N, C-alpha and C positions, 0 to 999 in steps of 0.2 A: 566636308572637303575643304571647305574655306579655312579651317582649323587647321588642318593638315598642312595646307599651303602657306599659312602664316608660320606654322612652326618650322618648316624648312628653310623658308627665307630667314627666320630668326636665327636660326642655327648657321646657316652660311654667313650671314653677318657677323655673327659672334665669331665663327672660325677665322673671318678675313681681319676682325679687329684683333683677335689674339696674335695672328700672324705678323700683323704690323706691329703691335708693341713689342713682339720677339724680335722682330728686326731691328726696331729702334734701340734695342736694348742689347743687340748683337749676341743673342743667344743662338746657339748651334749653328753660327755662320750665317744666319738668315740677313737678307737685305730688305731694307724698307720698300714698300711698293714704288715709293718717287723714283728711286734708283734703279728699279727693275723696268720701269717704263721708260726712263732716260736711256738706257741701254738698248733698249728696243727699237726708239725712235732713230737712233744713229745708225741703223741699218736699213737698206731699201726693203728687205725680206720682213723685217720686224714691222716695219710702217704698214706694209700690206697685212700682215697678220693682225695688227691692230684694227685696221679699217674692216677686215673681214670679221674680226671679233664683234666690233661695234654694231655691225649690220645685223650681225645674228643675235645679239642683245637686245637691240632695240626692236627688232621683229618679234622676239618672244617675249618681251616685257612691256614695251610701250605702245606697240600696236594693237595689242589685245584690249 
């Protein structure tokens, strides 16, 4: 089970890194993660969504 868990997390990190690189290179109209987060932080609903996501992420990753 631990090996499957590590494989899934590795795949997620690899996908995130690939999307970030594609965004920085401007492939297919993607934006880098920093630009996406900046646009979310500019709106009240976006800030609320970030807080809720961080709470969910923290509960499922850091609290265990």
